[in-house]
DRENLUMVEX-860477 format. One record per atom (N, C-alpha, C, CB): x, y, z. Coordinates in steps of 0.05 Angstrom, whole numbers, plus 5000, padded with zeros to 4 digits. Glycine has a CB too. Example, Ala and Ser with C-alpha at 12.3 -4.5 7.8 and 13.67 -1.06 7.14 Angstrom:
526448865156 524649105156 526449345156 522649115181 525749555142 527349795143 525850015157 528249885114 
***
This chain:
562668969083 561168739082 561568559104 561668609059 559268479115 559768309140 559568029132 557668359165 562267909135 562367619125 560667429138 564967509126 560467459166 558967289183 556267249177 559067379208 554767459170 551667419165 551467469131 549567669185 553367519120 552967539090 551167789082 551467269078 551768029098 549968229093 551768499087 548068259118 550868629064 551968869056 550069099060 552668839029 551069339077 549769549082 550869779064 549869609110 549269899047 550170129031 548370369037 550070069000 549270559047 548070819053 549071049036 548570879082 550171249044 551471429025 554571349023 550971739034 554871218999 557671098997 559671338996 558070898971 562271269004 564371449003 564471568971 567071289012 565871788969 566571908946 568071748924 567872128954 567271648904 568271458883 567671528859 567471208886 569371498842 568771568814 566771378802 571371578797 566571108810 564770918802 561970998803 565170698816 560771048826 558171108831 557171348844 557270918844 559071498856 558471738868 558972018857 559471728891 560772028834 561372248824 559372398806 563572198812 558072598815 556272738803 557072838772 555572968822 555572748754 556472848725 554973078715 556172638705 552973178732 551173358723 552373638724 548773338739 554173678741 555473938744 558673918738 554874038774 559473688736 562673658727 564773708748 563373848705 563573748772 565573828795 566173588810 564474048815 564873378808 565373158823 564573128852 567773118821 562573308855 561073318883 559473038885 558873588885 558873028912 557272798919 554372818918 557972708945 552972598905 550072628902 548872678930 548772378888 547072858929 545172948950 543572728961 543473148941 542172568942 540172388950 540672118935 537472518944 539471938946 539671648931 536571568930 541671388950 536171428909 533471328903 533371028892 532071518882 531470898899 531270588888 529170598870 530570348911 529870458846 527770408821 527670138824 528570498790 525070008829 524469758831 523369648803 522769728853 524969508787 524069428762 526069548740 521169508759 527169348722 528869488702 527969418675 531769418705 524869488671 523769498647 524269788635 520969428650 522969838609 523570098599 522570318614 522770128574 520370298633 519470498649 521670548670 516770418662 522370358687 524570358704 526970468694 525070118712 527970388674 530470498657 530170798654 530670368627 527770888646 527371168639 527271328663 524871198625 526071228684 526271378711 529071378720 524571248735 530571178721 533371188730 534971358713 534670928730 534871378689 536271568674 535871838677 535971538651 533071908679 532272178687 533172278712 529772188688 533172098730 534372208757 536972198759 533472078780 538672008750 541472048749 542672308731 542371798739 541072378712 541672628696 541272878714 539872648670 539972878735 539473058756 541173038781 536873028763 543172878778 545072838799 544172678823 545873098808 542372518819 541172338837 542372038836 538172338831 543571898857 544571648858 542271468855 546071608881 542371308833 539971108832 541070818835 538271138803 539570668849 539970378850 537570228835 540170278879 538270108811 536269978796 535969698798 536570038772 533769638812 533469348818 531669178799 532369328844 532868978792 531868778772 531968488782 533568798747 529768348783 529968078792 530767868770 527367988805 530767958747 531967778724 534767808720 530767848697 536267618703 538767688700 539967918683 539767488693 537668058667 538368268652 536468498656 538568178626 537068718651 534868938650 533668928621 536069268658 531269088618 529969088593 527068998593 531368918576 526368828611 523768748614 522568618590 522268968620 519968638587 518268538563 519168668538 515168598567 519668908537 520369028512 522768888499 520869318515 524668788509 526868648504 525568398489 528768598531 523568278491 522468038480 521268118453 520367918500 520768358446 519068418424 520768438400 517668668428 519368388376 520668418348 520668738341 518968248325 518268808337 517969078326 516069238347 516669058294 515869518345 514069668359 512369798340 515269858376 509669858350 507869978334 507770278345 505069828334 506870478326 505770448299 508070458276 503570688295 510570478286 512770558266 514070278256 515170768280 513570048267 514969788265 517669818265 514269638241 518770008285 521670008287 522569778303 522770268300 524969728299 526269488319 526169558346 529469408313 524869368361 524569448392 527369468406 522669208407 529169288398 531869288413 533469558403 533569008406 532869628377 534669868368 533870108384 534169938335 531270088397 530570318415 531470298443 527570368415 530970048451 531669948479 534369918486 530469708485 535969778471 538869728474 540369938485 539969658451 540370188470 542170418478 541370528503 542270628458 538870518513 537870588538 539370388560 534770568538 539170138553 540069928573 543069968575 539369608565 544570018557 547470058559 548070358574 548770038528 546370538565 546970798579 546570778611 545171018567 544370608618 543570568647 546370448662 540670338650 547170228642 549370068658 551970258660 550169778641 552370418640 555070578641 554770848656 556170638610 552470928664 552071168678 553471138706 548971228680 554971338712 556271328738 554371368763 558371538739 552171488760 550371518782 548371278780 548871798781 548371078766 546470858767 548270608774 544770808738 546970458794 548170198802 546269968797 549170188831 546769808781 545069548774 545269378795 545769388749 542869258803 542569048820 541068818804 541069138846 542168628790 540468418777 540368188793 541368338750 538467988786 537867758803 537267848832 540167548804 535868088835 535368178860 532768268866 536968388866 531268198888 528468308895 528368408920 526268108892 525968568921 525268688947 524268498967 523168898944 525168518991 524068359014 523068519040 526368179022 523868759040 522968919065 523669209063 524268799090 521969389072 522469649073 521469769100 521269789048 523369949112 522870059138 522870359133 524969969160 520870489142 520370769138 521170929165 517270819130 522571159160 523471329185 522771609177 526671309193 520671719183 519971989177 521572209189 517372019183 523272129209 524672279228 527572289216 524472149258 528172159194 530872149183 532172449177 530771979157 534572469181 535972729178 535172819150 539172699183 534073069146 533673179120 532473009102 536073269109 530872809111 529572609093 531272459076 527672739076 533672469078 535572309056 535772019065 538672439053 534871929087 534971639089 531971609099 537571509112 530071689086 527271639095 526571339094 525271809076 527571169076 526870899073 529470709076 525570869045 529470519094 531270289095 530070059075 531470179127 531570009055 530169839039 532369569037 529369989009 531169329044 532669089046 531968919019 531968939073 533968819008 533768678984 535468418985 534468858962 534568248970 535667968970 536667888943 533467758980 539467898941 540967818912 541167498913 544367958909 540067378894 540167138886 542967048873 538067108868 543966838875 546466758866 546166718835 547366488882 548166808822 548566808794 550366578789 549667058783 552366488803 554366288800 556166328778 553166048796 556366588774 558366698754 559366958764 557166728726 562066978765 563467218774 563067438757 566267178777 561467658764 560767848747 562868018738 558967988758 564968038756 567568228749 569368088730 569468308777 569067828726 570967678709 569667588685 572067458723 567067548683 565967418658 565767618636 563067298664 566367548614 566567748590 564067668571 569667728573 562367488578 559867448561 560667328536 558167708556 562867168534 564067058508 562166838498 566966948512 560966698518 558966458511 560266208506 557266508487 562566178510 564065948505 562965698525 567366028510 562365788550 560865618567 558265508560 560565748589 556665678547 554065628536 554365428513 552765898527 556165478498 556365278471 557364988480 558765388449 558764968502 559764718510 557564578528 562564758526 555664688541 554164568559 552464388546 552864758574 552164128557 550363928543 547463938549 551163658549 546564088569 543964058581 542264318566 544064078616 539664208558 537664388545 534964398562 536964288515 534164668571 531464688583 529864878569 531664768610 527464888576 525765098559 526865388571 522065058563 526565598549 527665858556 525166038563 529565978532 525466128586 523366318597 523266588578 524166408630 525366658569 525566888553 524166868529 528166948547 524266628516 522766538489 520066468494 523966298474 518966538517 516166458528 515566178525 513866598513 517866018530 517665718531 517565578506 515465648545 517765718484 517765598457 520665488450 516665808435 522665648453 525465578449 526565398477 527165868444 529165358470 530865248494 533265388498 531764968491 534565348524 536865458528 538565258544 536465698541 541065358547 543065148565 542665208596 546665208559 544165018606 544065078637 545765288648 544864838653 547665388629 548965608633 548765778609 551465548640 547866048612 546366178590 546666468594 543366098590 546066618572 544966878572 542166918562 546667028558 540267018574 537766988561 537267108535 535867098576 538867308524 538867368494 541767488491 536367578483 542367548466 544767638459 545867908470 544767648433 543568078474 544268368480 543968408511 542368568462 544168218529 543668258555 545268478568 544068018568 544168608589 545568808605 545068778632 544869088597 546968678650 549968658642 550568408625 551768638669 552768458609 553568248591 554567998606 555868358572 553267848622 554567658639 552967408640 554967768666 553967168639 552366928637 551266858666 554166698625 549266688664 548466598693 548366268691 545266748702 548966148714 548665838715 545965768732 551365688731 545065598716 542165478728 542765228743 539865418705 543065288773 544365048789 542264848791 545365128820 539564908789 537264698789 537664508767 534364838786 538464588741 538464368719 541564308713 536764458691 543564468724 546264368718 546764098730 548264568727 547963938717 548663658723 551663638733 548263468697 552863848735 555663888747 557763728730 555763798779 557363738705 559263618687 562063748687 557963628659 562063998695 564664148699 565764268671 566763958713 564564178648 565764308623 565564608623 564564198598 563564758634 563965028633 566065098652 561565168636 566664988674 568865048692 571765098675 569064808713 571964838660 574564808647 574664968624 575064528639 572765048610 572765198584 573365498590 569865168570 572365598614 572965878620 575565958624 571565968642 576666108610 579266208614 579566388634 580166308593 577466528643 577566738663 576666598692 575466988655 576266338691 575366218713 573066358731 577566178728 571366438714 569066598724 566466458735 568266778702 566466168728 564266018735 564765928763 563865808717 562665978782 562865908807 561665668818 562166098819 562865538835 561565328849 559065378865 563265228865 557165218874 554865268886 555665408915 553264998888 557465288926 558765378952 560265648950 560765158960 560765758927 562365998924 560466258919 564465948902 558066208916 555966448912 553566368927 555066508881 553166538946 550366478963 548466748962 551066408998 546066688970 544066908971 545267108993 540966808977 544967378985 546267608999 544167829004 548667738981 543967889031 542468119036 543568369034 541668109059 542268569021 543468849017 541469049030 543968918983 542569229042 540669439059 541569699043 541369469096 539869849038 540170119024 538670339040 538970098994 539770539047 538370779059 537670999037 540170899083 535271049030 534571209007 532671399012 533771058987 532371628996 530271809002 527771758990 530872068996 527471608968 525071538955 525271278937 524271788938 522771148933 522670918919 520670948896 522070698937 521570878872 519870868849 519370578839 521271038827 516770488842 515770248837 514970208804 513370218856 516770028791 516370008762 516769688757 518470208745 515369508772 515569238772 513769108747 514769148800 512669268732 511569168707 509068968711 513969018693 508868798692 506368648688 506968368682 504668758666 505168168683 505067918670 502767898649 504567718691 503367698632 501067668612 499067448624 502167568582 496467438613 494567268625 494867018618 491967338621 494466798633 494666538628 492266428614 495166408650 492166348590 489866288575 489066008583 490266328546 490365878601 489265608605 486965608628 491665408614 486565898638 484265958653 481765958635 484666218667 482065968612 479665978590 479865718573 479766238570 478565488585 479065228575 478165188547 477865028593 475865358539 474865338514 476965388489 472565518514 479165508496 481565548476 483465338471 483165768483 483365138491 484864908488 487864988487 483964738463 488865198501 491465268502 493265048515 491765528516 495464958504 497564768511 496264498502 498364778543 493864458495 492864218485 492764198455 490164178497 492064398442 492564418413 495364518407 490564618399 496864428396 499864548392 499564788374 502064308377 497564858356 497865068338 496165318351 496764968309 495665298377 494565508390 496865638411 491965398404 497665888403 499566028419 498866278428 501766058408 500466398447 499766678455 501166848440 500266748483 500367098442 501867308427 504567378434 500467548428 505467318460 508067328466 509867128457 508367338489 508666868452 510166648442 510666708410 508666368449 508166828398 508566888371 510767108364 505866968362 510967288383 512967508381 515667378382 512667718405 516167198398 519067058398 519166898373 519566848425 517266758360 517266608338 518166778312 514566508336 516967008311 517967188289 520267358293 515867358282 521267368321 523767508323 526067388307 524567528351 527667558298 530267438282 532367258298 531967678269 532167338325 533767198346 532166988361 535067388365 529766928354 528166768367 528466478363 525866838362 526966268374 527465978370 527365908343 525765808384 525866038324 525765958295 527166138276 523065928286 528966338288 530266508276 528766708257 532066378265 526166758262 524466918250 522766778230 525867128239 522766528224 521466358204 518766268217 523366118196 516566368206 513766298217 513266018208 511466488206 513065858233 512365588226 510365468248 515065408224 508865248239 506865158258 508364958277 504465018244 507364938305 508864808322 508464498320 508264918348 506164448309 505364168306 507163998284 502364158298 507664138263 509263988244 511464118229 507663878227 511764378238 513964558226 513564668200 516364428224 511064638190 510364738161 509665048166 507564568147 509565138143 509165438141 505665458141 510865588110 504765608156 501365638158 500765758133 499965848184 498165688124 496865848100 495066028109 495565688080 493565968135 491566138144 492366178178 488365978138 491966418189 492366488214 490166658223 494766608216 489366638249 487366768261 488166838289 485066608262 487867118294 488267268319 485867268335 489267548314 485467148358 483167198375 483567418397 482466948388 482267618396 482567888412 481367828444 480668158395 482368018460 480668058486 480967748504 476868128476 483367638500 483767368516 484767478542 485967138502 483167458562 484067538592 483767858592 487467428600 482067988577 481268268580 478368308574 482868428562 477268518590 474468558584 472868318590 473868628557 473368158609 472267898615 471567858642 473967688608 469267888653 468867908681 468867598693 466168068687 468267398675 468367118680 471367058695 467966938650 473267198686 476167108698 477167338711 478267008676 475067538721 476067748740 477667918720 477767638767 477767978700 479168158684 477368348666 480967988667 476168548682 474368728668 475068918650 473268858684 477568998654 478769228643 480169148616 480769368664 480569378597 481869348571 484669328579 481269578550 486369188564 489169178568 490569368553 490268918564 489669548532 490369778518 492069688493 491869988537 493669498497 495669418473 495069198456 498269348482 493069048465 492368768449 491568828417 489568608466 489868998417 488969078391 491069168369 487169288395 492969358380 495169458365 497469268361 496069688376 498069078380 500068898376 499168658356 500968788404 496568618355 495368428336 495568528307 492268378344 494968758306 495068928280 498068918270 494069268285 499768968288 502868978280 503568728271 504869048303 502868508285 503768228277 502468178253 503067998297 500068228250 498468138225 499868268199 495268248226 500768538204 502068688185 504668568177 502268948194 506268478199 508868378193 508868098177 510368358221 506567928183 506267698168 505467738139 504267548181 503967968133 503068048109 505568118089 501168268114 507368278105 509768398090 511668168084 511268648108 511767938100 513967748095 512367528073 515167588128 510067478081 508467238067 505767358058 507866978088 505267518037 502967618028 501067418021 503367778008 501467158015 499566958009 498266848033 500766757995 499366888059 497966808080 495366958084 499666838102 493366808092 490466918100 490866988129 487766698095 490267268138 490667348163 488167468170 492967528166 486767368193 484367478203 484667528232 482067308199 483767768241 483367878268 480567858275 484168168270 479967688294 477267648305 476967818332 476867328310 475568028333 475268208353 472568288364 476368398345 472768408387 470268538397 469968808391 470068518426 471868978397 472069268388 474769288382 471069488408 475569468358 478269528353 478769818368 478969548319 480769818387 481170068401 483870158393 480870038432 483970338374 486170488362 486270758370 486070478333 487170788395 486571078406 488971248406 485471078436 491171168401 493971308401 494571458379 496071128404 496571628380 497071798357 498471628334 499072048366 496971628312 497671458289 496571208289 500371428287 495271138310 493870848313 491970798292 492370818341 489870988287 487970928271 489070898242 485971128274 490871068235 492071028208 493270788203 493771198201 494770688226 495970418224 494070208221 497470368246 491770208233 489270038228 488470028201 487070138243 488370278188 487370278159 489370188141 486470538149 492270208146 494470088133 493669798133 497170148148 493369698153 492969398157 490769298137 491969318187 488669438137 486469368118 487269368092 484269538121 488969578083 489469618056 491769388047 490369948051 493269268069 494969058063 493668768062 497069068083 490868758065 489568538064 488868388089 490868388048 489368498111 488668368137 485668388139 490168508163 484368138146 481368158148 480568178179 479967888134 478668358185 477568408210 474768298210 477668708218 474268118230 471767998232 470868088261 471967658227 468468218261 467368288289 465668058301 465668548289 466867908319 465867658329 468067478342 464467518306 467467358363 469167178379 468266908378 469467258406 470066688375 469166428375 468666328403 471066268361 466266168406 465966078432 467965848441 463065988435 468565718424 470965518431 472765438406 469765238442 474965318411 476765258390 476464958390 479665358395 475464808367 475464518365 477564428349 472964398355 479564238364 481464098348 480263908329 483363958364 481163878306 479963708287 482163598265 477563888273 482663368269 484963228250 487763398261 484263278211 488763478241 491563648245 491263928249 493363618222 488564028252 488364298250 485964378272 487664368219 485164628270 482964678291 480864848277 484164838317 478464828288 475864928275 474865168293 473464698274 474265348282 473065608296 470065648284 475165898290 468065668300 465465748295 465066008305 463565578305 463966198290 463066468304 461466608284 465666678314 460066828296 458167018280 459567268274 455467078295 459467358250 460367628243 457867838254 461067658208 458467928271 455968098282 455668318267 456268198311 457268388247 456568658232 454268578207 459568798218 454568318202 452468238179 450767968187 454268178149 451267868207 450067638217 450567378205 447467678217 452867398189 453967138178 454966938197 456067188160 454666698193 455566488210 458266358192 452766258217 460266358208 462966298194 463966048208 465266538196 465365888191 467065638198 469565668190 466065378186 471465758208 474765788198 476265548206 476266048213 478065488188 479865278198 482965408194 479364998179 483565548211 486765658211 488665438216 487465898234 490865488206 493165298214 494465368239 495265298193 494165628245 495565758268 493465958282 498165928257 493065928311 491366118325 492866248343 489066008337 492666528343 494466668362 492566798385 496266918345 492966738408 491066888431 492267148438 490666718459 490967348433 492167608443 491367658473 491067858425 493367578489 493167578517 493467838527 495167408530 492267898550 492168178561 494068168582 489368268571 494568418597 496268468616 494668448644 497668738610 496568368663 495168308693 497468358712 493867958697 496868438734 498868488756 500968248757 497368518785 503368288769 505168078771 504667908796 507868188771 505467668796 504867458818 505267588846 507067198816 507267718847 508467868875 506868128879 511867958872 505168228866 503868498866 502968528897 501268528843 501368338904 500168378928 502368368955 497868158930 504368218952 506568178970 507968458971 508467948961 508768578948 510468808947 508569058958 511568868915 506069048949 504369238964 504169208995 501669208953 504268999003 504568969036 507069079045 504468649045 509268969031 511769089043 512069409039 514268949030 510969549018 510969849015 508869969029 510769928987 506569829036 504369949049 502770109028 505370129073 502569999003 501170108981 498369998980 502470048956 496670138973 493870028965 493669928938 491670228968 491769718930 491569598904 488969698893 491669288905 488469728868 485569808856 484269568854 485469958828 481769558845 479869378845 480969148821 476869528839 482469258802 483869098785 486268938793 484469248765 487569008815 489268868826 492269028823 488968588813 492169258805 494669418802 494869628822 494769538775 497369738829 497769918848 495970178844 500669988849 494970268867 493370518864 495070738873 490770508880 494370938855 495571248862 494071398881 495771448835 495071618888 493771778907 491271918897 495671968916 491171918869 488872048856 487471848835 489872328841 485071888830 483671728810 484771778784 480771778810 486171978782 487172048754 489371838748 488372358751 489171688727 491071498722 493971578711 489871328704 494071868708 496671958701 498372038724 496372178682 497372068747 499072118772 500771918779 497572168794 503271988783 505271798795 505571758823 507771858788 504471928839 504671918868 502571708879 504072208881 503571598902 501971428917 500971578946 503671158921 499471418959 498471528988 500971609006 496671269006 503071459000 505671489020 507671649005 507071189031 508371889019 510172059011 513171919007 510072289031 513971958983 516771848976 516671638961 518571788998 514371508956 513871258938 512171338914 512271038954 513071268889 512171338864 511571078847 514071528851 509671118826 509070888810 509870978780 505770808814 510970758766 511770818739 510670568725 514870858735 509870598698 509270378681 507270238683 510970228679 507069958679 504469788676 504269678706 504669538652 505769708725 504469628751 502669788762 506069598768 502270038750 500170228758 497370148741 501170558751 497770128715 495570078699 496569978671 493770338697 495169838656 496069758628 496669968611 494069598614 498969978600 500170178582 501570068562 501870348595 501870218537 503570178516 506670268520 502270308494 508170208503 511070298509 511070608509 513170188486 509970778492 510471058496 508971178523 509471218470 506971058529 505771138557 507371048579 502871028561 508670818575 510270728598 512770878602 511070448595 513670968581 516271128581 515771418591 517671138551 513271518585 512371768598 511671738626 509971888584 510771538635 510071488664 512871458679 508171208667 514871318667 517471318680 518571598684 519471138665 518371768663 519572038669 518272218686 519872188646 515272138686 513572318709 514072208736 510272318705 514471958741 515471878765 518271988778 515671598763 519871968757 522572098762 522272378771 524272098738 520972528755 520772828763 519072898785 519872988742 517072748791 515472788813 517372758840 513172578811 518972518834 520572458862 522972668860 521772108865 524072798839 526072978843 524973248853 527572998818 522973318842 521673598852 520973558882 518873678835 519873318889 519173308919 521773308938 517673028924 524073198926 526373198942 527473498944 528473008929 527373618919 528473898919 526874078937 528374008892 524374038939 522874188958 523274148986 520374148954 523773898993 524873839021 526973949026 525273579027 529073979011 531874079013 531574399018 533774008984 529674499001 529374819004 527874879032 527574958976 526074679038 524574749070 526474719088 521974549082 528674539084 530474489109 532474699108 531874199110 532774879090 534675099092 533675319107 535475199066 535075409127 534175639143 533775889129 535875699165 531376039132 530976269118 532876519126 528176339121 532976699109 535276909116 534577079143 535777119090 531977089146 530777259169 531677089193 527277309168 530976849193 531376659215 534176639221 530276389209 536076649202 539076629209 539976919222 540876539180 538677149212 539477409227 538477399256 538377679213 536477269260 535177299290 537077119306 531577189294 
***
């Protein structure tokens, strides 16, 4: 490490047990290739694990304090209603413990230099990363949480979609990987209580942890930077943030989560009471050319059905209605899941309200049921906006750094119009997950595996091509 310019250069690291001992063959040999995976969601984790199991050293880059992505925020998954973290958490821990995966959290991509003449293609890309300070010593912190308990400052928690609060020194949730706290220097008042209570002296001063530039020489890059949810403030007719009982689907996910801000208890945000009627409004930020979102987000119908069923299982007396344009239950077992919801008493009304009208302590929805022409006036206690997927804010910036093209919808474009292809127009760069197109969890996992195997096969082909043929050696 160069102390003067605070830069770390990591190429082919020396043979060590921690990150370079190949476990695929058991001989302790050095990995042949290194690959960067941008994004620590379920797709990125899958790609990293698949490559590591094939003897490739993987640098898993995540800009948040913990890997896991959006899946870590969910309560259940459809169509099995399995616990989301019960599926994801073992993968997160496996990625952290794998000797051929190096985690870089609080880190983001800032530059890439391509060298097509690199020896044997092993250092084709020089990747420049920026690590943001955590203000906690990762090697000393045990994740005990004593610093969080004593901290007097509370701010809105981004992980809880802004519904809950967190402290100025915190872990986003209880199952973070790595299990290390992070201090929010912007909101910290420097009361020094966390410094004093930490027996390991792991909490760092602002001057003790600075931004750090990391340089990696790698053979391939897998882009799995994920998605953002649509901001419903762009649709003023829904009065999001003005009517307290109008929430997004992601906020609702955190409300019904057992470790969420309400500990899984369903409540209205306006008065804390249990709602008697709930309405889901579909296609908010999807299939809408007025907000430049003409595409279907693939998951909104199914996660609305999932949440409606969870409400009915916990509180059968609550009236739950899903107001939809079309129900798109396309996956394996999805249509059966839809039929199950109907049998549980979830009402499906084909029609969307033109506007949400706040009235008294509630809201009013006027709409037409287009299946029978009936005009309806609904007064739900809680309205859930099923927001769609959209590219992340830095999508265009990352595309510029990597030299990738964007599709008309703003997602990364592959080298083929076939949406299942992981390759881009640049050899050595691959796409995985929802940064390529809207996908549900099974499809995102499959895309991560596809990107990993495309990268691995291409690297092996290059290795075979670089080996002199027997005839050439005899000459």
